[in-house]
C-alpha positions in Angstrom: 0.0 0.0 0.0 1.4 3.4 -0.9 1.6 6.1 1.7 -0.3 9.4 1.3 2.0 12.3 0.3 3.4 14.3 3.1 1.9 17.8 3.5 4.5 20.5 2.7 3.6 24.2 3.3 5.8 25.5 0.5 6.7 24.1 -2.9 10.2 22.7 -3.6 12.7 25.4 -4.2 10.5 28.2 -2.7 13.5 29.9 -1.1 15.5 29.9 -4.3 12.9 31.8 -6.4 14.2 35.0 -8.0 13.6 38.2 -6.0 13.7 41.9 -6.6 15.1 44.4 -4.1 12.7 46.5 -2.1 12.9 50.3 -2.2 11.8 52.3 0.8 12.4 55.8 -0.5 9.9 58.6 0.1 9.1 61.5 -2.4 7.5 64.9 -1.7 6.3 67.5 -4.2 9.3 69.7 -3.3 11.6 66.8 -4.1 10.1 66.4 -7.5 10.4 70.1 -8.4 14.0 70.3 -7.4 15.1 67.2 -9.4 16.8 67.0 -12.8 15.6 64.9 -15.7 18.1 62.2 -14.8 16.9 62.2 -11.2 13.3 61.8 -12.3 14.2 59.0 -14.6 15.9 57.2 -11.7 12.9 57.8 -9.5 10.6 56.3 -12.2 12.9 53.3 -12.3 12.7 53.0 -8.5 8.9 53.3 -8.6 8.8 50.6 -11.3 10.8 48.4 -9.0 8.2 48.9 -6.3 5.4 48.0 -8.7 7.4 44.9 -9.8 7.9 44.0 -6.1 4.2 44.3 -5.4 3.4 42.3 -8.5 5.8 39.6 -7.5 4.4 39.4 -4.0 0.9 39.0 -5.4 2.2 36.2 -7.7 4.0 34.5 -4.8 0.7 34.6 -2.8 -1.2 33.2 -5.7 1.3 30.5 -6.4 1.4 29.6 -2.7 -2.4 29.4 -2.5 -2.3 27.1 -5.6 0.3 25.0 -3.9 -1.7 24.6 -0.7 -4.8 23.6 -2.8 -2.6 21.0 -4.7 -1.3 19.6 -1.4 -4.8 19.4 0.1 -6.2 17.6 -3.0 -3.2 15.2 -3.2 -3.7 14.3 0.5 -7.4 13.6 -0.1 -7.0 11.6 -3.4 -7.0 8.2 -1.7 -10.2 9.1 0.3 -11.9 10.2 -2.9 -10.9 7.0 -4.7 -12.3 4.9 -1.8 -15.5 7.0 -1.8 -15.9 6.4 -5.6 -15.6 2.7 -5.1 -18.2 2.7 -2.4 -20.6 4.8 -4.6 -20.0 2.4 -7.5 -20.8 -0.6 -5.3 -23.9 1.2 -4.1 -25.1 1.9 -7.6 -24.7 -1.8 -8.4 -26.9 -2.7 -5.5 -24.2 -4.0 -3.2 -24.3 -2.9 0.5 -20.7 -3.8 1.2 -17.5 -3.5 -0.7 -14.5 -5.8 -0.5 -11.5 -4.3 1.3 -9.3 -5.3 -1.6 -11.5 -3.2 -3.9 -11.3 -0.2 -1.6 -7.5 -0.4 -1.3 -6.9 -1.1 -5.0 -6.7 2.5 -6.2 -4.5 3.5 -3.2 
């Protein structure tokens, strides 16, 4: 009999995923007025980095939620297969199911 897969909270290689650097700079209206074009371009790049970071965090959360769903479904696969065998036996008019039939898909 095979063993149910172990629940893992994070997918393999989660810590090795590519990351972008966070930027914690602050801008005021006076700062923008006193800047040169090159400074403004660098500020836009930094803001783009912040947007990229926010986007990446959203993707990470989405991927992590999908991983948790996958793990939960993988853990319940055996139970679902046993339930399908019981329902199949019930449709055929049998009240009991052989243990070997239940454990066959597992």
